[in-house]
Wavefront OBJ file of the C-alpha trace (Angstrom):
o trace
v 71.142 -28.678 72.833
v 71.582 -25.533 74.924
v 68.385 -23.933 76.177
v 69.206 -20.622 74.465
v 69.550 -22.335 71.082
v 66.359 -24.300 71.656
v 64.451 -21.107 72.523
v 65.864 -19.372 69.445
v 64.690 -22.195 67.182
v 61.274 -22.199 68.834
v 60.872 -18.442 68.411
v 61.847 -18.551 64.738
v 59.564 -21.520 64.077
v 56.631 -19.802 65.788
v 57.040 -16.673 63.678
v 56.913 -18.651 60.421
v 54.645 -21.581 61.260
v 52.448 -20.126 64.009
v 53.737 -22.377 66.792
v 56.261 -25.129 67.456
v 53.539 -27.776 67.074
v 52.985 -26.895 63.416
v 56.736 -26.612 62.881
v 57.404 -30.135 64.186
v 54.583 -31.489 62.000
v 56.264 -29.917 58.977
v 59.625 -31.412 59.961
v 58.025 -34.844 60.423
v 56.362 -34.686 56.981
v 59.644 -33.822 55.276
v 61.350 -36.666 57.131
v 58.690 -39.156 55.986
v 58.888 -37.892 52.391
v 62.639 -38.344 52.401
v 63.062 -41.608 54.307
v 59.824 -43.578 53.712
v 59.370 -43.453 49.930
v 59.863 -47.240 49.684
v 57.309 -47.948 52.399
v 53.493 -47.951 52.199
v 53.487 -44.672 54.121
v 50.840 -41.991 54.158
v 50.656 -38.378 55.327
v 47.329 -37.630 56.981
v 46.391 -33.966 57.470
v 43.274 -33.302 59.581
v 41.666 -29.884 59.997
v 41.001 -28.302 63.407
v 39.584 -31.114 65.542
v 36.145 -30.604 67.071
v 34.048 -32.821 69.370
v 32.540 -36.247 68.677
v 29.939 -36.563 65.944
v 28.364 -39.974 66.571
v 31.048 -42.567 67.451
v 30.668 -42.136 71.207
v 28.909 -39.407 73.189
v 27.928 -36.594 70.769
v 29.655 -33.347 71.707
v 32.213 -35.017 73.991
v 35.542 -33.243 74.514
v 38.494 -34.263 76.659
v 40.477 -31.016 76.594
v 40.037 -27.282 76.131
v 41.976 -27.015 72.897
v 41.503 -27.151 69.135
v 37.948 -26.269 68.163
v 36.868 -25.730 71.773
v 39.525 -23.088 72.356
v 38.706 -21.473 69.024
v 35.020 -21.047 69.904
v 35.886 -19.453 73.250
v 38.391 -17.096 71.633
v 35.764 -15.830 69.205
v 33.335 -15.074 71.993
v 32.371 -12.413 74.483
v 32.528 -14.080 77.898
v 31.405 -12.800 81.279
v 33.743 -13.125 84.241
v 31.844 -12.021 87.326
v 30.325 -8.574 86.649
v 32.659 -7.846 83.744
v 32.330 -8.490 80.029
v 35.471 -9.710 78.295
v 35.556 -9.349 74.512
v 37.960 -11.971 73.244
v 39.635 -12.487 69.883
v 37.782 -12.387 66.580
v 38.493 -14.211 63.370
v 39.972 -12.222 60.481
v 37.829 -11.793 57.388
v 38.524 -11.273 53.713
v 39.499 -7.803 52.544
v 36.003 -7.341 51.102
v 34.488 -7.896 54.543
v 33.040 -11.340 53.859
v 33.324 -13.937 56.582
v 35.798 -16.786 56.491
v 34.949 -20.457 56.692
v 36.368 -22.312 59.676
v 37.788 -25.663 58.608
v 37.075 -28.240 61.290
v 36.204 -31.910 61.618
v 34.765 -34.084 64.409
v 37.361 -36.108 66.284
v 35.714 -39.444 65.401
v 35.805 -38.491 61.705
v 39.544 -37.861 62.004
v 40.251 -41.110 63.878
v 38.094 -43.269 61.578
v 39.632 -41.731 58.467
v 43.139 -42.219 59.824
v 42.535 -45.900 60.539
v 40.934 -46.502 57.153
v 43.712 -44.648 55.316
v 46.403 -46.716 56.988
v 44.614 -50.041 56.405
v 43.790 -49.406 52.760
v 47.233 -47.985 52.041
v 48.862 -51.204 53.238
v 46.336 -53.559 51.629
v 45.780 -51.832 48.288
v 48.150 -50.447 45.696
v 46.822 -47.031 44.722
v 47.158 -46.881 40.927
v 47.519 -43.103 40.834
v 50.406 -42.840 43.327
v 53.633 -42.135 41.412
v 56.646 -44.269 42.208
v 58.856 -42.941 44.996
v 56.166 -40.688 46.427
v 54.007 -40.501 49.550
v 50.201 -40.409 49.496
v 48.806 -37.263 51.157
v 45.236 -37.256 52.448
v 43.507 -34.076 53.626
v 40.662 -34.643 56.067
v 38.815 -31.327 55.848
v 35.308 -29.937 55.684
v 35.564 -26.765 53.580
v 35.350 -28.399 50.173
v 32.868 -31.119 51.172
v 30.510 -29.679 53.788
v 31.364 -26.259 55.215
v 30.755 -25.639 58.912
v 27.977 -23.294 59.964
v 27.403 -21.589 63.324
v 24.122 -21.478 65.159
v 22.664 -20.377 68.499
v 25.017 -20.570 71.473
v 23.824 -22.295 74.678
v 26.267 -20.560 77.083
v 24.989 -18.632 80.109
v 28.347 -16.884 80.504
v 28.444 -15.468 76.985
v 27.032 -11.995 76.454
v 27.126 -12.363 72.663
v 27.773 -14.997 70.051
v 31.307 -15.415 68.705
v 32.160 -12.747 66.141
v 33.498 -13.996 62.826
v 34.331 -10.497 61.647
v 37.181 -8.039 61.478
v 37.940 -4.383 62.164
v 38.992 -3.829 58.564
v 42.504 -5.223 58.497
v 44.768 -7.558 60.405
v 46.997 -4.613 61.306
v 44.136 -2.761 63.018
v 43.007 -5.943 64.747
v 46.493 -6.603 66.129
v 46.765 -2.996 67.284
v 43.456 -3.367 69.141
v 44.735 -6.454 70.966
v 47.988 -4.739 71.921
v 46.068 -1.745 73.263
v 43.940 -4.041 75.406
v 46.952 -5.959 76.654
v 49.130 -2.934 77.436
v 46.587 -0.322 78.583
v 43.005 -1.532 79.055
v 43.933 -4.729 80.915
v 46.197 -3.044 83.503
v 43.628 -0.258 83.996
v 40.831 -2.772 84.616
v 43.091 -4.661 87.036
v 43.580 -1.460 89.043
v 39.798 -1.144 89.312
v 39.559 -4.740 90.517
v 42.288 -4.185 93.101
v 40.500 -1.099 94.427
v 37.318 -3.182 94.651
v 39.194 -5.850 96.623
v 39.034 -8.429 93.828
v 41.773 -10.474 92.219
v 43.073 -8.870 88.978
v 43.015 -10.993 85.825
v 42.420 -8.708 82.830
v 46.087 -8.043 82.058
v 47.010 -11.704 81.841
v 43.765 -12.518 80.018
v 44.310 -9.947 77.273
v 47.926 -11.071 76.945
v 46.761 -14.638 76.312
v 44.061 -13.451 73.915
v 46.641 -11.488 71.926
v 48.832 -14.593 71.704
v 45.855 -16.745 70.732
v 44.735 -14.350 68.007
v 48.210 -14.346 66.478
v 48.203 -18.141 66.466
v 44.634 -18.876 65.334
v 44.474 -16.344 62.509
v 46.797 -18.614 60.499
v 44.148 -21.315 60.630
v 41.406 -18.910 59.535
v 43.061 -17.624 56.388
v 40.389 -18.983 54.053
v 42.447 -21.816 52.581
v 40.593 -24.675 50.885
v 42.360 -28.039 50.847
v 41.663 -30.635 48.184
v 39.990 -33.750 49.566
v 40.070 -35.854 46.399
v 42.052 -38.655 48.033
v 39.652 -38.807 50.973
v 36.636 -39.131 48.659
v 38.464 -41.740 46.555
v 39.098 -43.788 49.690
v 35.417 -43.654 50.634
v 34.479 -44.905 47.164
v 36.957 -47.785 47.471
v 35.717 -49.008 50.848
v 33.316 -51.892 51.307
v 29.845 -51.157 52.656
v 30.764 -52.863 55.928
v 33.871 -50.714 56.346
v 31.917 -47.575 55.465
v 29.495 -48.345 58.277
v 32.191 -49.288 60.809
v 34.595 -46.455 59.963
v 32.207 -43.737 58.883
v 34.110 -40.526 58.131
v 32.020 -39.171 55.280
v 31.709 -35.579 56.451
v 29.174 -34.898 53.704
v 26.569 -36.674 55.871
v 26.844 -34.280 58.814
v 23.955 -31.960 59.584
v 25.858 -29.092 61.202
v 22.959 -27.609 63.158
v 22.411 -30.507 65.626
v 26.131 -31.288 65.584
v 27.159 -27.740 66.548
v 24.619 -27.643 69.373
v 26.172 -30.824 70.802
v 29.612 -29.311 70.282
v 28.707 -26.090 72.099
v 27.434 -28.046 75.091
v 30.703 -29.987 75.131
v 32.601 -26.680 75.146
v 30.297 -25.430 77.876
v 31.119 -28.405 80.103
v 34.883 -28.448 79.492
v 35.187 -24.650 79.742
v 32.655 -24.194 82.572
v 30.813 -21.447 80.664
l 1 2 3 4 5 6 7 8 9 10 11 12 13 14 15 16 17 18 19 20 21 22 23 24 25 26 27 28 29 30 31 32 33 34 35 36 37 38 39 40 41 42 43 44 45 46 47 48 49 50 51 52 53 54 55 56 57 58 59 60 61 62 63 64 65 66 67 68 69 70 71 72 73 74 75 76 77 78 79 80 81 82 83 84 85 86 87 88 89 90 91 92 93 94 95 96 97 98 99 100 101 102 103 104 105 106 107 108 109 110 111 112 113 114 115 116 117 118 119 120 121 122 123 124 125 126 127 128 129 130 131 132 133 134 135 136 137 138 139 140 141 142 143 144 145 146 147 148 149 150 151 152 153 154 155 156 157 158 159 160 161 162 163 164 165 166 167 168 169 170 171 172 173 174 175 176 177 178 179 180 181 182 183 184 185 186 187 188 189 190 191 192 193 194 195 196 197 198 199 200 201 202 203 204 205 206 207 208 209 210 211 212 213 214 215 216 217 218 219 220 221 222 223 224 225 226 227 228 229 230 231 232 233 234 235 236 237 238 239 240 241 242 243 244 245 246 247 248 249 250 251 252 253 254 255 256 257 258 259 260 261 262 263 264 265 266 267
């Protein structure tokens, strides 16, 4: 495939699906639905992945992406003597805050293993013939995530889960920062003998806002199949592969998560 055609496909996919990652996931699902109907296949859909809950070191992260990147993008972060207001999550038209749908990484991995094992070993009575079982691993309908105090020295304020009134105004604000405020601040840095970074930073923030807002649209995914699987599991399996998100106390979990973000992001 020629690079120009590849770039064209990637641009079109990003406009509709948010990014090429989500586009390829969609393509893979359609391929499985078409070619694997006679196999004990399953489509597993996790929410935004956060740090470890309890199966390992609580709060552990291995990369600055997913939930970690989302927290940083919703924050005001200090870089040297300057305050950098980053992206904010869109809210409903009535001004109410949105719920962020996320799950700990060990919940996702345990649920994935259990889903695969039980799908092969057990015939689900409610799965129609020639169809693929879909399991959503999400928190919104079972135990919504809450935010608490932030243990970051570099943050001047907690992440803002609010909006300027509309997505159009919010996008305009980010473009203004990228095209005018960022370059102006960089000129100040250059005059002060410091390395400029605001222009590139606001450009990345603008891109990140456009991408993440799709995941903060207030959708609620049904988790009936996930709960049914938990009910089917033996007590031993429930203890070994614990992914019942209803058990999570978000306050201590989110504090562990923030410290994981702090370490990986050096905040």
